[in-house]
Backbone bond lengths (Angstrom), bond angles and torsions (degrees), N, CA, C in turn:
res aa  C-N    CA-C-N  psi(-1)  N-CA   C-N-CA  omega(-1)  CA-C   N-CA-C  phi
1 M - - - 1.391 - - 1.529 105.97 -
2 E 1.295 127.71 -10.47 1.451 127.80 172.80 1.370 113.06 -48.97
3 G 1.405 120.94 130.72 1.387 124.80 176.07 1.507 114.86 85.21
4 S 1.329 118.51 8.29 1.531 120.11 -175.78 1.500 108.08 -108.95
5 H 1.333 123.77 34.00 1.399 125.60 -179.89 1.439 106.85 -87.95
6 K 1.396 124.99 122.61 1.277 132.99 176.17 1.522 112.59 -134.55
7 L 1.349 119.18 146.92 1.378 122.42 168.50 1.468 112.82 -130.23
8 M 1.341 117.12 120.83 1.483 120.51 -179.57 1.450 109.58 -124.33
9 L 1.299 114.72 119.90 1.448 125.87 179.41 1.435 114.88 -100.75
10 E 1.319 118.92 139.29 1.482 121.71 175.42 1.453 111.13 -115.14
11 R 1.334 111.37 100.02 1.471 121.86 -175.91 1.526 116.42 40.97
12 R 1.328 109.09 44.97 1.572 119.74 175.82 1.623 109.06 55.36
13 Q 1.241 117.38 16.64 1.456 121.70 176.55 1.555 119.00 -103.47
14 G 1.396 110.49 12.88 1.404 116.95 -170.26 1.516 111.19 139.09
15 G 1.273 114.98 179.27 1.582 119.27 -178.97 1.499 110.93 162.99
16 T 1.253 113.33 -170.40 1.568 123.46 -176.47 1.458 106.02 -133.07
17 I 1.374 110.55 136.50 1.363 119.59 178.01 1.599 111.17 -120.85
18 T 1.235 123.32 127.68 1.499 122.71 -177.57 1.546 105.69 -113.80
19 G 1.239 115.00 167.80 1.518 121.08 -170.23 1.470 116.68 72.88
20 V 1.376 111.51 27.55 1.468 115.53 179.64 1.574 111.53 -89.17
21 R 1.307 112.62 128.42 1.497 118.37 173.69 1.483 117.28 -90.40
22 D 1.306 115.13 -30.63 1.438 120.22 -170.64 1.583 107.43 -166.34
23 V 1.415 112.96 147.32 1.444 121.06 164.06 1.472 110.06 -107.46
24 T 1.478 115.18 113.16 1.474 115.43 -170.74 1.478 109.48 -89.67
25 S 1.326 120.52 -23.53 1.527 119.44 179.43 1.492 106.62 -169.38
26 F 1.380 120.80 152.70 1.314 126.47 172.47 1.480 114.16 -157.12
27 D 1.263 112.51 147.52 1.593 124.41 175.92 1.483 106.15 -152.08
28 E 1.315 121.78 -176.13 1.363 127.70 -177.57 1.522 113.23 -70.35
29 K 1.317 115.51 -16.30 1.473 110.48 -179.78 1.607 110.13 -113.69
30 E 1.236 121.13 -11.84 1.524 120.22 178.34 1.555 109.34 -150.52
31 I 1.372 114.72 141.46 1.457 120.05 173.49 1.646 102.22 -126.07
32 R 1.239 114.75 126.16 1.468 117.90 174.73 1.511 109.13 -114.36
33 L 1.427 106.82 129.89 1.381 122.56 -176.33 1.554 112.92 -119.70
34 V 1.324 114.62 157.18 1.419 116.48 167.80 1.553 105.64 -119.45
35 T 1.369 112.30 119.14 1.473 119.51 -176.36 1.529 110.17 -113.37
36 E 1.399 114.68 175.71 1.395 118.46 176.88 1.526 115.65 -67.26
37 E 1.399 112.26 -12.59 1.430 115.68 177.91 1.598 113.29 -108.73
38 G 1.245 116.75 17.94 1.437 124.55 -177.93 1.544 114.98 115.28
39 K 1.368 117.82 -175.46 1.349 124.98 175.05 1.579 106.63 -70.09
40 L 1.332 110.50 147.00 1.535 116.65 179.89 1.546 109.70 -133.27
41 S 1.170 119.46 123.63 1.566 119.84 168.86 1.553 109.88 -108.80
42 V 1.371 108.90 126.02 1.384 122.04 177.41 1.573 109.19 -105.02
43 R 1.240 119.48 114.75 1.474 126.04 -178.06 1.492 115.76 -113.86
44 G 1.312 116.78 138.31 1.415 121.02 -179.46 1.524 112.29 -178.57
45 E 1.333 113.56 -144.44 1.550 118.08 -178.37 1.577 104.09 -133.16
46 G 1.191 115.37 143.29 1.539 123.70 173.45 1.517 110.15 58.60
47 L 1.303 120.20 37.71 1.442 127.65 178.78 1.533 112.76 -68.95
48 H 1.359 116.32 139.95 1.504 116.05 177.63 1.551 99.44 -153.06
49 V 1.387 106.97 145.91 1.456 117.98 168.24 1.495 108.63 -86.48
50 K 1.361 115.86 104.75 1.396 124.43 -176.56 1.583 114.25 -69.70
51 Q 1.431 111.33 -52.87 1.403 117.58 173.23 1.569 107.52 -138.49
52 L 1.309 115.94 149.91 1.503 123.62 179.25 1.475 107.58 -142.14
53 D 1.357 111.32 126.02 1.514 121.23 179.08 1.425 107.91 -139.79
54 L 1.432 117.21 92.33 1.457 123.03 -174.91 1.521 110.90 -74.55
55 Q 1.347 120.12 -21.40 1.504 121.89 176.34 1.575 107.98 -67.42
56 K 1.391 116.00 -34.70 1.401 120.32 -178.66 1.617 109.04 -87.98
57 G 1.389 116.13 -24.44 1.338 125.43 -176.44 1.603 110.09 80.88
58 E 1.369 118.05 34.91 1.415 121.24 -173.73 1.579 107.79 -124.45
59 V 1.278 112.90 144.14 1.496 124.89 174.69 1.517 107.46 -135.53
60 E 1.312 117.06 136.39 1.388 124.13 177.99 1.632 107.35 -114.24
61 L 1.273 120.96 122.48 1.402 126.44 -172.10 1.532 108.39 -110.86
62 Q 1.383 118.90 152.01 1.411 123.48 168.70 1.541 106.33 -138.36
63 G 1.365 112.98 156.43 1.462 119.26 -174.65 1.392 111.40 122.09
64 R 1.351 121.26 167.59 1.492 122.57 173.21 1.306 118.06 -78.03
65 I 1.377 121.21 118.14 1.436 125.35 -174.19 1.527 106.21 -96.84
66 D 1.399 115.60 123.87 1.428 119.91 -179.33 1.476 108.27 -109.06
67 Q 1.312 126.98 -29.69 1.412 130.14 -171.40 1.526 111.31 -150.83
68 L 1.420 109.40 139.68 1.523 120.18 172.15 1.491 105.49 -127.92
69 V 1.344 115.03 123.68 1.451 122.59 178.29 1.445 113.28 -126.88
70 Y 1.310 117.02 122.58 1.565 118.82 175.83 1.609 112.16 -97.67
71 L 1.195 110.48 139.43 1.630 121.87 168.34 1.552 104.56 -94.76
72 N 1.259 118.47 118.84 1.489 121.29 179.46 1.508 108.33 -53.12
73 K 1.311 116.59 135.39 1.495 123.21 -173.13 1.522 107.59 -67.76
74 K 1.302 119.87 -15.55 1.541 122.46 -179.57 1.585 108.44 -83.68
75 Q 1.340 117.68 -16.12 1.539 122.47 172.32 1.417 110.67 -81.72
76 T 1.289 119.46 123.17 1.389 126.57 179.52 1.498 117.80 -96.07
77 G 1.403 114.07 -2.39 1.507 117.40 -175.29 1.408 115.47 -71.75
78 K 1.258 120.89 -176.75 1.508 125.64 -179.62 1.465 111.05 -78.71
79 W 1.287 124.06 164.94 1.408 127.51 178.45 1.596 105.32 -55.96
80 K 1.375 108.55 141.94 1.554 113.06 173.57 1.416 106.88 -66.35
81 K 1.361 116.76 141.22 1.426 122.41 176.94 1.527 112.51 -78.23
82 A 1.349 116.16 -30.81 1.592 117.37 -177.71 1.623 102.47 -126.06
83 L 1.229 116.85 101.53 1.412 123.45 176.65 1.514 113.17 -90.19
């Protein structure tokens, strides 16, 4: 699975992310993922995990996406409180 991380947005109203190892938390304003490229915070409004398949490493999101923030995979610290 190494090297298969992709992020495909559809008009900022949802999309598909591959190379996902885990979903650590989610609510309507933020979804936190662990990907092959590091931790990823997806922020917006009305966010939902539409489909999740960790065996394939895929997640499908819906809702308005306002911000995508990566934490470098070499950084081992906790999530930043203020992104």
